[in-house]
C-alpha positions as MATLAB code, in Angstrom:
seq = 'XXXXXXXXXXXXXXXXXXXXXXXXXXXXXXXXXXXXXXXXXXXXXXXXXXXXXXXXXXXXXXXXXXXXXXXXXXXXXXXXXXXXXXXXXXXXXXXXXXXXXXXXXXXXXXXXXXXXXXXXXXXXXXXXXXXXXXXXXXXXXXXXXXXXXXXXXXXXXXXXXXXXXXXXXXXXXXXXXXXXXXXXXXXXXXXXXXXXXXXXXXXXXXXXXXXXXXXXXXXXXXXXXXXXXXXXXXXXXXXXXXXXXXXXXXXXXXXXXXXXXXXXXXXXXXXXXXXXXXXXXXXXXXXXXXXXXXXXXXXXXXXXXXXXXXXXXXXXXXXXXXXXXXXXXXXXXXXXXXXXXXXXXXXXXXXXXXXXXXXXXXXXXXXXXXXXXXXXXXXXXXXXXXXXXXXXXXXXXXXXXXXXXXXXXXXXXXXXXXXXXXXXXXXXXXXXXXXXXXXXXXXXXXXXXXXXXXXXXXXXXXXXXXXXXXXXXXXXXXXXXXXXXXXXXXXXXXXXXXXXXXXXXXXXXXXXXXXXXXXXXXXXXXXXXXXXXXXXXXXXXXXXXXXXXXXXXXXXXXXXXXXXXXXXXXXXXXXXXXXXXXXXXXXX';
ca = [
     172.575 -111.370   75.072;
     175.538 -113.380   76.641;
     174.963 -113.897   80.431;
     177.900 -115.118   82.441;
     177.901 -116.536   86.055;
     181.552 -115.914   86.774;
     184.958 -116.236   85.266;
     186.136 -115.524   81.738;
     183.721 -117.893   79.958;
     181.249 -115.346   78.627;
     184.113 -113.460   77.068;
     185.592 -116.476   75.467;
     182.123 -117.358   74.031;
     181.789 -113.750   72.594;
     185.212 -114.239   70.959;
     184.095 -117.542   69.431;
     180.849 -116.060   68.146;
     182.542 -113.021   66.500;
     185.521 -114.936   65.388;
     187.986 -112.288   66.782;
     189.530 -111.361   70.058;
     186.973 -108.868   71.250;
     188.153 -109.511   74.889;
     191.662 -110.401   75.863;
     192.302 -113.803   77.583;
     193.084 -112.014   80.853;
     189.453 -110.483   81.204;
     187.456 -112.182   83.780;
     184.879 -109.530   84.386;
     183.605 -106.195   83.179;
     181.973 -103.424   84.999;
     179.931 -101.989   82.107;
     177.679 -103.381   79.354;
     178.982 -103.617   75.851;
     177.588 -104.331   72.424;
     179.679 -105.880   69.550;
     178.650 -106.965   66.063;
     180.033 -109.554   63.773;
     179.198 -112.709   61.877;
     178.320 -116.258   63.105;
     178.638 -118.868   60.373;
     177.794 -116.256   57.747;
     174.809 -114.713   59.715;
     175.015 -111.147   60.918;
     174.705 -111.097   64.789;
     174.936 -108.515   67.640;
     176.273 -109.854   71.006;
     175.602 -107.907   74.232;
     177.838 -108.527   77.266;
     177.340 -107.369   80.867;
     178.890 -107.868   84.342;
     178.797 -111.465   85.616;
     175.735 -112.464   87.694;
     177.708 -113.368   90.695;
     180.361 -110.691   90.467;
     180.914 -109.205   93.922;
     183.123 -106.363   92.914;
     180.174 -104.278   91.614;
     177.766 -102.338   93.751;
     174.052 -102.987   93.585;
     173.333  -99.587   92.187;
     176.008  -99.909   89.493;
     174.606 -103.428   88.592;
     170.967 -102.049   88.140;
     172.366  -99.231   86.002;
     174.298 -101.633   83.751;
     171.179 -104.004   83.570;
     169.234 -101.135   82.178;
     172.100 -100.175   79.829;
     172.179 -103.776   78.486;
     168.417 -103.613   77.842;
     168.939 -100.234   75.991;
     171.790 -102.015   73.836;
     169.501 -104.786   72.621;
     166.230 -103.061   71.896;
     163.463 -104.042   70.957;
     164.743 -107.286   72.628;
     167.132 -110.193   72.268;
     166.405 -113.225   70.275;
     168.305 -115.464   72.715;
     169.939 -115.426   76.218;
     173.119 -117.495   76.066;
     173.855 -118.465   79.744;
     177.514 -119.602   80.020;
     178.998 -121.918   82.682;
     182.158 -123.924   83.078;
     181.211 -127.525   82.506;
     183.765 -128.828   85.074;
     182.734 -126.323   87.795;
     179.052 -126.174   88.265;
     178.307 -125.094   91.939;
     174.938 -125.502   93.681;
     174.782 -121.673   93.978;
     174.599 -121.427   90.199;
     171.244 -123.326   90.256;
     169.689 -120.025   91.324;
     170.590 -118.528   87.812;
     166.975 -118.973   86.254;
     165.453 -117.290   89.264;
     167.766 -114.257   88.944;
     167.134 -114.130   85.116;
     163.393 -113.942   85.878;
     163.870 -111.174   88.340;
     166.087 -109.000   85.933;
     164.586 -109.629   82.584;
     161.018 -111.090   83.019;
     159.379 -114.393   84.271;
     159.349 -115.785   80.830;
     162.883 -115.186   80.164;
     164.170 -118.903   80.593;
     162.086 -119.697   77.444;
     164.454 -117.855   75.362;
     167.599 -119.167   77.189;
     170.227 -121.728   76.165;
     172.946 -123.067   78.341;
     176.431 -122.761   76.907;
     179.096 -124.992   78.563;
     182.859 -124.172   78.271;
     184.836 -127.477   77.761;
     188.446 -128.146   77.278;
     188.466 -131.863   76.497;
     188.923 -133.833   73.382;
     185.380 -135.563   73.232;
     183.381 -134.861   70.076;
     179.702 -134.971   69.013;
     177.441 -137.503   70.525;
     180.016 -138.723   73.216;
     180.277 -135.149   74.575;
     176.402 -134.701   74.789;
     176.140 -138.054   76.305;
     178.587 -137.086   78.907;
     176.504 -134.030   79.728;
     173.281 -136.068   80.110;
     175.072 -138.495   82.562;
     176.714 -135.618   84.480;
     176.101 -134.807   88.260;
     172.774 -133.455   89.379;
     173.705 -129.714   89.585;
     174.357 -129.616   85.897;
     171.508 -131.759   84.898;
     169.082 -129.756   86.954;
     170.430 -126.613   85.520;
     169.941 -127.673   81.975;
     166.415 -128.950   82.766;
     165.480 -125.681   84.153;
     166.272 -124.021   80.901;
     164.180 -126.540   78.866;
     166.962 -128.958   78.095;
     168.642 -126.690   75.595;
     172.511 -126.692   75.799;
     175.579 -126.400   73.708;
     179.253 -127.246   74.398;
     181.908 -125.029   73.049;
     185.653 -125.157   73.179;
     187.651 -122.891   75.643;
     189.833 -122.309   72.646;
     187.780 -119.594   70.967;
     189.783 -119.999   67.671;
     188.168 -123.447   67.187;
     185.297 -122.688   64.748;
     184.221 -126.162   63.965;
     180.923 -125.919   65.922;
     179.837 -122.439   65.164;
     177.248 -123.657   62.533;
     175.778 -126.146   64.989;
     175.432 -123.382   67.509;
     173.533 -121.052   65.037;
     171.269 -123.855   64.033;
     170.414 -124.624   67.664;
     169.769 -120.886   68.240;
     167.550 -120.602   65.168;
     165.672 -123.714   66.080;
     164.948 -122.364   69.556;
     163.781 -118.957   68.107;
     161.613 -120.673   65.516;
     159.911 -122.794   68.216;
     158.917 -119.495   70.016;
     157.255 -118.178   66.834;
     160.358 -116.501   65.422;
     160.019 -113.460   67.574;
     162.285 -111.744   70.065;
     161.890 -111.527   73.798;
     160.204 -108.527   75.285;
     158.883 -107.328   78.578;
     157.661 -104.045   80.109;
     161.309 -103.124   81.004;
     162.522 -103.702   77.463;
     159.556 -101.666   76.144;
     160.473  -98.855   78.570;
     164.091  -99.087   77.281;
     162.997  -98.804   73.621;
     160.730  -95.772   74.395;
     163.439  -93.901   76.150;
     165.977  -94.649   73.362;
     163.655  -93.498   70.662;
     162.776  -90.401   72.643;
     166.554  -89.674   73.037;
     167.129  -90.225   69.314;
     164.532  -87.593   68.487;
     166.063  -85.174   71.037;
     169.513  -85.627   69.569;
     168.430  -85.466   65.974;
     166.588  -82.104   66.690;
     169.757  -80.704   68.113;
     171.694  -81.652   65.021;
     169.085  -80.500   62.517;
     170.964  -77.205   61.761;
     174.340  -79.042   61.304;
     172.759  -81.584   59.000;
     171.181  -78.924   56.851;
     174.436  -76.992   56.664;
     176.245  -80.075   55.605;
     173.661  -80.777   52.906;
     173.996  -77.175   51.610;
     177.763  -77.546   51.200;
     177.274  -80.938   49.489;
     174.836  -79.331   47.017;
     177.695  -77.022   45.997;
     180.136  -79.787   45.623;
     178.167  -82.640   44.029;
     175.244  -83.014   41.550;
     172.582  -85.617   40.589;
     173.334  -89.147   41.742;
     176.595  -88.394   43.457;
     174.758  -85.769   45.647;
     172.121  -88.285   46.674;
     174.687  -90.789   47.465;
     176.673  -88.354   49.631;
     173.542  -87.219   51.476;
     172.352  -90.816   52.195;
     175.791  -91.845   53.340;
     176.120  -88.732   55.734;
     172.519  -89.173   57.075;
     173.093  -92.891   57.768;
     176.339  -92.225   59.675;
     174.604  -89.520   61.717;
     171.699  -91.859   62.478;
     173.997  -94.597   63.574;
     176.107  -92.167   65.869;
     172.788  -90.845   67.448;
     171.572  -94.318   67.894;
     174.734  -95.445   69.647;
     174.744  -92.214   71.941;
     171.013  -92.799   72.774;
     171.642  -96.385   73.843;
     174.454  -95.537   76.060;
     172.868  -92.306   77.570;
     169.162  -91.621   77.781;
     166.526  -90.500   80.195;
     166.123  -93.922   81.794;
     169.853  -94.141   82.653;
     169.991  -90.432   83.763;
     167.137  -91.173   86.049;
     169.099  -93.775   87.702;
     172.066  -91.565   88.067;
     169.986  -88.701   89.603;
     168.424  -91.115   92.039;
     171.899  -92.230   93.218;
     172.961  -88.671   93.689;
     169.828  -87.771   95.523;
     170.018  -90.752   97.773;
     173.584  -90.144   98.585;
     172.901  -86.518   99.325;
     169.877  -87.182  101.582;
     171.621  -90.101  103.505;
     174.860  -88.060  103.944;
     172.994  -85.090  105.132;
     170.897  -87.029  107.668;
     174.126  -88.882  109.013;
     175.942  -85.591  109.254;
     173.169  -83.916  111.135;
     173.010  -86.786  113.597;
     176.673  -86.635  114.313;
     176.545  -82.784  114.492;
     173.771  -82.789  116.899;
     176.388  -83.423  119.660;
     177.780  -79.993  118.971;
     174.416  -78.154  118.935;
     172.418  -76.587  116.127;
     175.445  -75.128  114.423;
     177.180  -78.589  114.398;
     173.986  -80.074  112.895;
     174.022  -77.628  110.043;
     177.738  -77.717  109.445;
     177.925  -81.548  109.613;
     174.735  -81.871  107.632;
     176.263  -79.826  104.742;
     179.526  -81.706  104.857;
     177.746  -85.042  105.033;
     175.466  -84.196  102.189;
     178.220  -83.164   99.945;
     180.273  -86.193  100.657;
     177.148  -88.571  100.317;
     176.040  -86.893   97.130;
     179.493  -87.182   95.478;
     179.699  -90.759   96.531;
     176.193  -91.577   95.233;
     176.870  -89.841   91.894;
     180.303  -91.396   91.447;
     178.657  -94.792   91.738;
     176.647  -93.888   88.585;
     179.419  -92.142   86.465;
     180.741  -93.951   83.524;
     184.383  -94.508   83.934;
     187.060  -93.811   81.150;
     187.159  -97.552   80.088;
     183.505  -97.402   79.378;
     183.998  -94.318   77.275;
     186.660  -96.055   75.286;
     184.372  -98.973   74.796;
     181.476  -96.723   73.722;
     183.788  -95.186   70.939;
     184.751  -98.652   69.823;
     181.097  -99.608   69.734;
     180.497  -96.499   67.547;
     183.250  -97.735   65.117;
     181.406 -101.111   64.831;
     178.021  -99.503   64.284;
     179.444  -97.202   61.588;
     180.915 -100.247   59.839;
     177.663 -102.107   60.137;
     175.801  -99.049   58.810;
     178.214  -98.870   55.821;
     177.380 -102.644   54.996;
     173.723 -101.880   55.134;
     174.333  -98.917   52.827;
     176.192 -101.124   50.300;
     173.366 -103.586   50.298;
     170.935 -100.712   49.626;
     173.143  -99.450   46.875;
     173.406 -102.816   45.301;
     169.588 -103.287   45.417;
     169.130  -99.810   43.843;
     171.657 -100.490   41.136;
     169.885 -103.760   40.223;
     166.444 -102.021   40.072;
     167.860  -99.103   38.023;
     169.598 -101.528   35.712;
     166.383 -103.340   35.242;
     164.369 -100.192   34.570;
     166.896  -98.572   32.232;
     167.334 -101.787   30.371;
     163.652 -102.009   29.750;
     163.660  -98.357   28.584;
     166.559  -98.868   26.371;
     164.755 -101.949   24.782;
     161.742  -99.847   24.228;
     163.762  -97.054   22.733;
     165.446  -99.458   20.320;
     162.077 -100.836   19.421;
     160.615  -97.573   18.693;
     163.671  -96.466   16.740;
     163.472  -99.650   14.674;
     159.804  -98.937   13.997;
     160.587  -95.460   12.901;
     163.309  -96.573   10.502;
     160.917  -99.286    9.164;
     158.055  -96.760    8.612;
     160.464  -94.297    6.924;
     161.885  -96.924    4.580;
     158.388  -98.137    3.698;
     157.414  -94.667    2.824;
     160.504  -94.203    0.920;
     159.755  -97.346   -1.197;
     156.361  -96.095   -1.783;
     157.681  -92.708   -3.060;
     160.147  -94.511   -5.290;
     157.459  -96.573   -6.880;
     155.324  -93.356   -7.429;
     158.261  -91.425   -9.068;
     159.119  -94.401  -11.312;
     155.517  -94.419  -12.516;
     155.594  -90.825  -13.182;
     158.901  -91.025  -14.967;
     157.588  -93.876  -17.181;
     154.537  -91.827  -18.128;
     156.648  -88.772  -18.968;
     159.092  -90.844  -20.973;
     156.179  -92.391  -22.860;
     154.756  -89.021  -23.842;
     158.263  -87.869  -24.959;
     158.578  -90.896  -27.240;
     155.186  -90.270  -28.708;
     156.126  -86.592  -29.269;
     159.389  -87.652  -30.995;
     157.587  -90.250  -33.227;
     155.179  -87.615  -34.541;
     157.984  -85.319  -35.443;
     160.274  -87.742  -37.187;
     157.767  -89.746  -39.403;
     157.110  -88.710  -43.052;
     153.917  -86.891  -43.977;
     151.386  -89.240  -45.583;
     150.226  -88.210  -49.111;
     146.853  -88.757  -50.760;
     146.732  -89.196  -54.636;
     144.194  -86.931  -56.459;
     142.946  -87.522  -60.214;
     142.117  -84.568  -62.513;
     141.292  -84.364  -66.109;
     143.275  -81.748  -67.951;
     142.614  -81.827  -71.700;
     142.654  -85.508  -72.247;
     145.585  -85.947  -70.077;
     145.502  -87.607  -66.779;
     147.669  -86.086  -64.014;
     148.261  -87.393  -60.542;
     148.279  -84.801  -57.736;
     149.460  -85.665  -54.218;
     147.999  -83.871  -51.131;
     149.851  -83.586  -47.985;
     147.962  -84.344  -44.696;
     149.685  -82.661  -41.555;
     148.766  -84.615  -38.360;
     147.742  -82.413  -35.548;
     148.299  -83.149  -31.794;
     145.774  -81.505  -29.470;
     147.439  -79.958  -26.453;
     144.415  -80.533  -24.306;
     144.864  -84.286  -24.602;
     148.402  -84.072  -22.936;
     148.935  -84.203  -19.165;
     149.977  -81.075  -17.439;
     152.994  -82.086  -15.555;
     153.549  -78.604  -14.081;
     151.065  -79.455  -11.205;
     152.844  -82.871  -10.486;
     155.356  -82.485   -7.537;
     157.215  -84.804   -5.170;
     157.350  -83.844   -1.454;
     160.984  -83.277   -0.499;
     160.683  -83.566    3.272;
     157.893  -86.073    4.052;
     159.214  -87.337    7.481;
     158.472  -84.215    9.489;
     157.202  -85.071   12.990;
     157.946  -88.853   12.715;
     160.679  -88.738   15.288;
     158.852  -86.439   17.477;
     155.920  -88.715   17.723;
     158.148  -91.719   18.487;
     159.806  -89.684   21.274;
     156.465  -88.750   22.643;
     155.566  -92.531   22.921;
     158.672  -93.073   24.746;
     158.039  -90.261   27.189;
     154.634  -91.764   27.904;
     156.286  -94.918   28.800;
     158.779  -93.267   30.965;
     155.993  -91.529   32.814;
     154.200  -94.812   33.301;
     157.516  -96.345   34.793;
     157.988  -93.253   37.008;
     154.509  -93.687   38.467;
     155.233  -97.361   39.125;
     158.328  -96.506   40.907;
     156.565  -93.747   42.861;
     153.956  -96.207   44.112;
     156.721  -98.717   44.982;
     158.483  -96.115   47.078;
     155.194  -95.014   48.705;
     154.617  -98.548   49.700;
     158.059  -98.863   51.262;
     157.539  -95.608   53.219;
     153.947  -96.790   54.463;
     155.519  -99.940   55.636;
     157.440  -97.975   58.222;
     154.807  -95.270   58.892;
     151.653  -97.242   58.822;
     151.948  -98.725   62.359;
     152.590  -95.154   63.641;
     149.366  -93.909   61.976;
     147.468  -96.715   63.612;
     148.758  -95.846   66.971;
     147.169  -92.455   66.695;
     143.737  -94.178   66.988;
     144.620  -95.942   70.190;
     145.616  -94.838   73.768;
     149.209  -96.031   73.190;
     150.038  -92.271   72.810;
     148.970  -91.692   76.385;
     151.851  -90.827   78.706;
     150.215  -90.780   82.068;
     149.848  -94.671   82.088;
     153.297  -96.277   81.881;
     152.251  -99.895   81.591;
     150.905 -101.030   78.079;
     148.896 -103.867   79.433;
     146.888 -101.368   81.580;
     146.407  -99.124   78.621;
     144.863 -101.980   76.580;
     142.420 -102.722   79.506;
     141.515  -99.189   79.776;
     140.819  -99.052   76.065;
     138.610 -101.967   76.156;
     136.681 -100.606   79.099;
     136.311  -97.306   77.369;
     134.938  -99.111   74.179;
     132.492 -101.016   76.288;
     131.322  -97.723   77.925;
     130.908  -95.985   74.564;
     128.823  -98.942   73.385;
     126.709  -98.972   76.557;
     126.102  -95.211   76.236;
     124.997  -95.501   72.664;
     122.544  -98.283   73.680;
     121.069  -96.154   76.518;
     120.888  -93.186   74.280;
     119.002  -95.173   71.761;
     116.313  -96.311   74.324;
     114.620  -92.776   74.921;
     114.956  -91.902   71.300;
     113.201  -95.050   70.129;
     110.601  -94.715   73.011;
     109.767  -91.200   71.913;
     109.502  -92.318   68.297;
     107.196  -95.203   69.249;
     104.910  -92.810   71.312;
     104.623  -90.296   68.424;
     103.716  -93.091   65.946;
     101.117  -94.693   68.311;
      99.506  -91.298   69.068;
      99.415  -90.468   65.456;
      97.355  -93.484   64.454;
      95.129  -93.413   67.632;
      91.676  -92.006   66.766;
      90.937  -91.168   70.320;
      93.875  -88.554   70.393;
      92.807  -85.074   69.230;
      94.306  -83.733   66.066;
      96.131  -80.831   67.829;
      97.950  -83.288   70.204;
      99.344  -85.468   67.186;
     103.070  -84.972   66.305;
     105.220  -86.150   63.584;
     109.014  -87.551   63.482;
     111.233  -84.468   63.483;
     114.896  -84.028   62.904;
     115.846  -84.340   66.497;
     114.911  -88.139   66.350;
     117.016  -88.719   63.386;
     119.982  -86.915   65.060;
     119.444  -89.085   68.029;
     119.555  -92.214   65.935;
     122.721  -91.203   64.206;
     124.451  -90.320   67.383;
     123.599  -93.714   68.885;
     124.813  -95.454   65.837;
     128.028  -93.583   65.922;
     128.491  -94.425   69.658;
     127.883  -98.118   69.127;
     130.172  -98.368   66.062;
     132.957  -96.333   67.806;
     132.788  -98.277   70.997;
     132.754 -101.604   69.095;
     135.918 -100.575   66.984;
     137.745  -99.389   70.222;
     136.837 -102.640   72.052;
     137.790 -104.862   69.159;
     141.029 -102.907   68.360;
     142.342 -103.141   72.052;
     143.095 -106.861   72.724;
     143.804 -107.601   76.379;
     147.138 -109.101   77.346;
     147.526 -112.762   76.573;
     145.237 -112.832   73.553;
     146.565 -113.401   70.042;
     147.410 -110.210   68.112;
     147.919 -108.325   71.342;
     150.422 -105.482   70.798;
     151.156 -105.226   74.642;
     152.255 -107.763   77.206;
     152.569 -107.935   80.871;
     156.035 -107.811   82.639;
     158.190 -110.727   81.388;
     155.951 -111.936   78.846;
     157.538 -112.686   75.353;
     156.266 -110.640   72.609;
     155.397 -111.882   69.205;
     156.719 -108.852   67.311;
     159.117 -109.755   64.657;
     162.546 -108.191   64.148;
     164.330 -108.002   60.793;
     165.942 -111.272   59.690;
     169.185 -109.626   58.895;
     170.389 -109.557   62.501;
     170.272 -111.840   65.492;
     170.823 -110.571   68.884;
];
């Protein structure tokens, strides 16, 4: 948040931070609060400007309203307040600046402040800082009140030679404060009203969003549909956020007060002047005075045309910024999908290779089997052919026939027994042995895909719980109570309630234990008659259980509601800086 005392210096600083001419060189003051986004030395920043502190052209009512609007524009709180002065013209009146900042933003606001001095000379580096240290007492006293933190920037906003040094000083200051942003009860009130207004506006546009989604479902499919829905939802959210920051219940209450005050004061003044004319004059002049006073009071709160133009320009900036966030989200999702699908493709290729290797191995086994069978069949064929082509062996036989010896040959026909031959009709080769191989490999891949989907689902649930977990915890505490506006009071009431619960549990435990002790004592006392002896019943156990629940519940409530000032406290008193951390992607 840039805070100017007087003159054009805060606007020149804004131009220098954003690196563009956000305000023309002729602007010396504005009547409304504005928010601009850009980059400082490569770091995304948001800059909030408001009316100058000592600007006398703005009414007190208008100033209060713009102070509220500036707080709404930088919720949940700024990282740094940049208080701008002219180095050559520090007046004694500007020494009151720290006091004014405490009154408007909180008593610990100067801790988050840095003095920015506009200079038009040629001194550089150490010489310039040495000159500031040796300057007159108003400047030295002013810097000391802000903790000695200061930076000198050139009145020529196009000179970007010192922007990195400025960013380093701001980051060093933020780091010394724990890395959190500044917060107080008024900033928490602004954040609450902006969130409430966002919900109201989003509820009004629910039907429009659903209708647009249905139209998109007819035009796009799959990933393109999700992309279009996300883009549209983000743009609507950014538009609603910008509108809620510029107009919400907190700001409308200020306008209604101005209108009501003007109406009452005008009616009273008109009635006083009309009393000279009698009762009729009192009524007539009262009505006229009320109308004039009400219109004057309301006009003091109405946003002028220039502010409406600036609101639309800010909307353009927010849409551009939302688009950049979307691009980063898309790139992150693309990298994640590339990683996942690369792993799946690698797994599919590996499974496919295993399937091919298994099929080839089985094919080689079948080849060997068929070769063996073929060799056996060929061997039998050769044996059969050999038996059919060899000459029949003859056996000579001698016989006596009247003194003459004759030789007789006997043919021996070899016989092959069919039972000894192998029955090849039952030997077959399976023609389709690979049925189900591909299916089983695909089933393995599907199992891996299911595992990866479960992992992504758990990751998405963790990302969702990151944003919703704190809301669930708040339901256990009195933070949801609306009748108490100050969070520090809520914390104290919660601790007192926890103590009362614990004390009630202890007091409830005393009579239960007393009664149990009496029953046990009488039971073992021989002087007590048997009809008067009793045993421990279920009522005592219920009493002990109720006492335990009261003690545990009271202890949890007491321990979970830290009072203001203790570490880990979620609430702070007015003006106390909050340790809550903001996203590191944007510095306000």
